[in-house]
N, C-alpha and C positions, 0 to 999 in steps of 0.2 A: 480764524479761531474764535469759538464762542466763549463769552464770559461765564462765570458760575451761574448767574441769574438766567442768562440766555440758555445755557445748557440744561438747567433745571426745568424751565418752561418748555423747552423743546422735548425733553424726556416725558413731561406730563402730556403734551400734545400727541406724541407718538403712542403713549400708553392708552390714551383715549381712543385713538384711531384703531389700535389693535382690538380693544374691547368692542368697539363699534363694528368692526368687520366680523368678529365672532358672533356678536349679538344678532346682527342683521342677517348673517349667513344662516344662523340657527333658525330664525323666524322663517326664512325662505325655504329652508330644507324641510322643516316640520310640515309646513303647509303643502309643499310639493308632494311629500310622502303621503299625506292625508288625502290629497286629490287622486293620487294613483290607486290607493286602497279603495276609495269610494267610487272610483271611475267617473267622477264628475267634480266640477269646480264650483264652489259656492261664491257668492258675491263677496263675502268677507275674506275668503281665502285668496281671491283674485286681487283684492285691495292690498292685503298684507304681503303677498308675493311681489307685487309691483312696488310697494313702499320699501320693502326690505332690499329688493334688487337695486332700486335707484339709489338708496342710501349707501349700499355696499359699494357701488361704483363711485358715488360722490366722495366717500371717504378716501378711496385710492387716488382720486383726482386731486383732492386737497392735500394729501400727504406727499404725493409726487411733486406738485407745484411747490410745496414748502421745502422739500429737500433740494430741488433745483435752485430755487431763489436764494436759499441760505448758503448752500455749499458750492454751487456752480452758476453764479449770476451771469457770467459771460456766455454760457450756453443758452441761458434763458433769453438773453437779449440779442444773440447773434443770428437767429433764424426765425422760423415761423412757429416756434414752440408756443409762444404766448397766444397766438391765434388758435391753435389746436386745443389748448387747455381751455380757452375761453368758450369755444364751441361746446366741448364736452361738459364744462361746468354748467352752461346755460341749460343743456338738455337734462342733466341729472338733478340740478337744483330745482328746476320747474317741475320735473316729474315727482320729485320728493314731496314738494308742497301740495301739488294737485292730489296725489294719492293720500296724503295726510288729511287734507280737507275732505276728500271722499270718505275717509274713515270717520271723521267727525259727523258728517251728514248721516252716515249709516247708523252710528250710535244714536243720533238725535231722532231719526225716524223710527228706529226700532224701539227706543226706550221712552221717549217723551210721550205725554198724554194730553192732546188737545182735541177739541170737538169741532174746530173750524173746518169747513168743507175743503179748503185748499190743502190743509195738513193731511186730511184723511185721504185725499186724492194722491198726494205725494207718497204717503205711507203705503198705498195700494199699488203704487208703480215704482217702488224703491229700486228695483233692479234696473229698469229702463232709465231712471233718472241718473243713477250712478254711472251706468255705461255711457250715457250721453255726456256726463261730465268728464269722464276719463277720455272719451273720444275727442273732446275739445282740446286736449293737450297737444297733439301734433299741429293743430291750427295755430296755437300760441307760439310754437317754434317758427312757423312760417313768417309770423310778424316780427319775431325777434332777430332772426338771422340777418336780414338786410341791414339792420341797425349796427350790428357789430362788424359786418363785412365791409361796409363803405369806408370807415376810417382807414383800414389797411389797404384797400384798393386806392384810395386817394394818396396814401403814403407811398405806394409803389409808383404811381403815376408821377409824383414829384421827385422820384429818384432819391428818397430819403430813407434812412435806416430805421430799424425798430428802436434803436437807442434814441434817435431824435424824437420818435413818436412818444417815448416814455418820458424823456426829460423835458421837452418843450410843450407837449400836449397832455401832461399828466392831469391837469384840472379838467380838461375836456374828456379825457378817458374816464376819469372818476364820475363825472356828471352822466356820461353815456351809460356806464354800468349801473348807476342808481336808477336811471330811467328804465333800464331792463328790469330792475327789481320791482318797478311799480306794478306790472302785471302780476307778479308773484304776490305782492302786497294786497292787491284786490282779491285774490283767492284767499289770502290770509284773513282779510276782513270778513269774508263769508264764513270762515271757521269761527271768528269771534261772535258772529251773529248766532250761529248754531249753538255755541257755548252759552250765550245769554239766554236763548230760548230754552235750552235744557235746564239751566238754573232756575228759570221761571217755572218750568214744569215741576221741578223738585220742590220748590217752595209751595206751589199749589197743592201738590200731593201730600206734603207734610201737614199742611193746614187742614186738608181733608181727613187725614188720619187723626188729628187732634180733635176735630169735631165729632168724629166717630168713636172717640176714646179708645183707639187701638194702638198698638205699638208702633214705634217709629221705624224699627229695623225689619220691615217686611221686605220680601224679595224685590219689589219695585223700587223701594228706597235704596236698597243695596246696589241695584243696577244703576240708578241715577248717580249715586256717589262714586262708584267705580268709573263710570264714563266721565264724570266731571274731573276726576283726578287725572285721567289720561289726556283730556282736552286742555286742562289748565297747565299741565306739564309741558305739553306741546307748545302752547302759547308763550310760556316763559322762556323755554329753550330756544324757540325760533327768534324771539327778540334778541337774545344773546347772540344767536347765530348771525342775524342781520348786522348787529353792531360789530361783531368780529370781522365779518366780511367787509364792511365799510372801512374798518381800520386797515385791513390787508390791502385793499384797493388804493386808499389814500396814500399809504406810505410807499407803495410800488416796490421797486427793487433797489432803492437807495441804501447803500451800505450802512450809513450812520443811523438809519431807522430800523436796523435789524431787530433790536429788542422789542420795539412796538409791533413790528410785523409778527414775531413769534408769539407775543401776547395775544394778538388778534387771531392767530392761528389756534392757539389754545382755547380761546373763547368759542371760536367757530366749531371746533371739534366736539364741544359738549352736546350740540343738538342731535347729530346722527347717532352718537354713542348713547347718551343718557335716555333718549326717548325709546330706544329699542328695548332696553332693559325694563322700562316702565310698562311697555306693551306686553313683554313676557310675564311680568308680575300680575298684570291686570287681565290677562286671557287665561282662562282655566286650562285649555288644551296646551298652550305653550308652557304654562307653569308646571303642569304635570310632566310634560316631556323634559323640561329642564331639571326637575327633581330626579327623574330616572337617570338622566345623564350624570348628574352629581353622584348618585349612588354607585354608578358603574366606575366613576373615576376614583371613588374612595376604596373600592375593592382592590 
């Protein structure tokens, strides 16, 4: 039985998850319809569809994991459920971060203005660069799977239960999961670099506008500011997501830590939910489509 505080936080987490499912489902559906109408798929649409699909699945994994841990911990510890959830979480978590980083690189190469030859080359091969980056995602899974499989294989070889694995090897499991996140963090650092370079481009552009005595709110500045809002929101929300995930992993399925686990779950759910609505607000096509949906709902 949940306490009042636990029940409230769990309700908030479920509400965030529902909104995240709706937001990411909307992004994926709009871009799929647009691709069918145009009979071709653009690089941006491919990234947004991949990002929305991975986050859609990620939310379902997180909320399923939370319901089982909170309400049926015996089921969670009695079989291979923890292993299956770990597999799915790794795939969708890495996919989400890789697609989000691809989106940040897309905005950077499309909007930023540098005269360096390397940047100009990257800008001229933006589609190939992004496809190569997204193509590296399955390779990252191949490096990750052996690391998470071995503890369970060793556990079976020693004829020990999953409960033993959680209770006596919790610190080892926590460290292993954090090591899996290092690869994701490296991709996240790439996103930080692109954000810094985009900020530098904005500063140089504004300085140029001042020297030319022209207005600050020209189309290029607007594009810079819009992209910066999307990238900064992703960085902040992902940091909260990482902190929430660390809390969930550290407390495990220990009953007395249920409140801390639900708090971590609430913090974790902010990332796939909040960033989807920021993307909708920052993308003109998605924003117009959402306004049309709201008008239909009001009728």
